[in-house]
C-alpha positions in Angstrom: -1.2 -7.8 9.5 -1.5 -8.5 5.8 -0.5 -5.9 3.0 -1.4 -6.8 -1.1 0.0 -4.6 -3.2 -1.7 -4.6 -7.2 -0.7 -2.4 -10.6 2.4 -3.4 -11.2 3.5 -4.2 -15.0 5.7 -3.3 -17.5 5.4 0.2 -20.0 7.0 2.4 -22.3 9.0 5.5 -20.9 6.5 8.4 -20.1 3.5 6.3 -19.2 1.5 5.7 -15.8 1.0 3.0 -13.5 -1.3 3.5 -10.4 -0.3 0.7 -7.8 -3.0 0.5 -4.9 -2.4 -1.9 -1.4 -4.6 -3.3 0.1 -4.5 -3.1 3.9 -5.9 -5.9 6.3 -5.9 -6.7 10.7 -4.2 -3.5 10.6 -5.2 -0.2 11.9 -5.0 1.5 9.1 -6.1 5.3 10.0 -3.8 7.4 11.9 -1.1 5.3 11.0 2.0 5.9 8.1 2.0 4.1 5.1 4.0 4.5 2.0 5.7 3.6 -0.6 9.4 1.9 -0.8 11.1 0.7 -4.5 14.0 -1.2 -4.5 16.0 -2.8 -8.1 18.9 -5.0 -8.5 21.7 -4.4 -6.4 20.2 -1.4 -4.7 19.4 -0.4 -1.6 15.4 -0.1 -0.4 14.6 3.4 -1.1 11.2 5.4 -0.1 9.1 6.9 -3.0 6.2 8.7 -0.8 4.8 8.2 2.1 1.6 9.5 4.1 -0.3 10.8 7.3 -3.8 8.3 7.2 -5.1 11.1 9.7 -4.8 14.0 7.7 -3.3 12.9 4.9 -0.2 14.7 4.9 3.1 13.2 3.2 6.4 13.2 1.8 8.6 12.4 -1.4 11.5 11.3 -2.4 14.0 13.5 -3.8 13.1 11.6 -7.6 9.8 11.8 -7.8 9.7 15.3 -8.5 6.1 16.2 -8.8 5.4 13.0 -11.1 4.1 11.0 -8.5 1.3 11.3 -6.0 0.2 9.0 -3.3 -3.6 9.0 -1.9 -5.3 6.8 0.5 -8.7 5.6 1.0 -9.4 5.3 4.2 -13.1 4.3 4.2 -11.5 1.0 2.1 -7.9 0.4 3.5 -6.6 1.0 0.7 -2.9 3.0 -0.5 -2.2 4.4 -3.9 0.7 5.8 -5.9 -0.3 7.5 -9.0 2.8 7.7 -10.9 2.8 9.4 -14.2 6.2 10.2 -16.4 8.2 7.3 -15.8 11.2 6.5 -17.2 13.9 3.2 -17.1 15.4 4.2 -13.6 12.0 3.7 -12.1 12.1 -0.2 -12.8 12.3 -1.4 -9.7 9.6 -3.9 -7.1 7.9 -1.7 -5.6 6.6 -1.9 -2.3 4.2 -1.3 0.5 4.4 -0.2 3.8 3.3 0.5 7.3 3.6 2.0 10.6 2.0 2.4 13.8 5.8 4.5 15.1 7.2 6.7 11.8 6.4 9.9 12.1 5.4 12.0 8.9 7.1 14.8 11.0 10.9 14.7 10.8 12.4 11.7 8.3 11.4 8.2 9.7 8.5 8.2 7.3 10.8 7.7 4.9 13.1 5.2 6.3 12.4 1.7 5.6 13.8 0.9 8.9 10.5 2.2 10.5 8.6 0.2 9.0 7.5 -2.7 11.0 4.6 -4.1 8.3 5.7 -4.8 4.4 3.6 -6.8 1.5 5.2 -8.8 -0.8 6.3 -5.6 -3.5 4.8 -5.6 -7.0 7.2 -5.3 -9.4 7.2 -2.1 -12.4 9.9 -1.9 -15.7 10.2 0.9 -17.5 11.2 0.0 -20.7 
């Protein structure tokens, strides 16, 4: 299983970025995929999760309507559109996949529920 993130970078406050995660070697459909982030000295936290089967989503409370998670099943690709970025969003963003996490309930937003991880992409808002 390989998850490869792209799209990170440096952006000014109020700006936007779109992250992508290409999945390979993984049964992409009918499972949970998610974006997590980790800032230096902080725990990894769930940003957004999606059930690739029907598109149901969950978001971290801090997102507040600014981010949108989406998937393209035909391309086995996960996206995270991030708008109205602020310096507190600065972190390494990770794509994750799990055949066991569920979108109903809390497991989809917990890092320990995910078995497969990408290498991360840095997002800096300054």
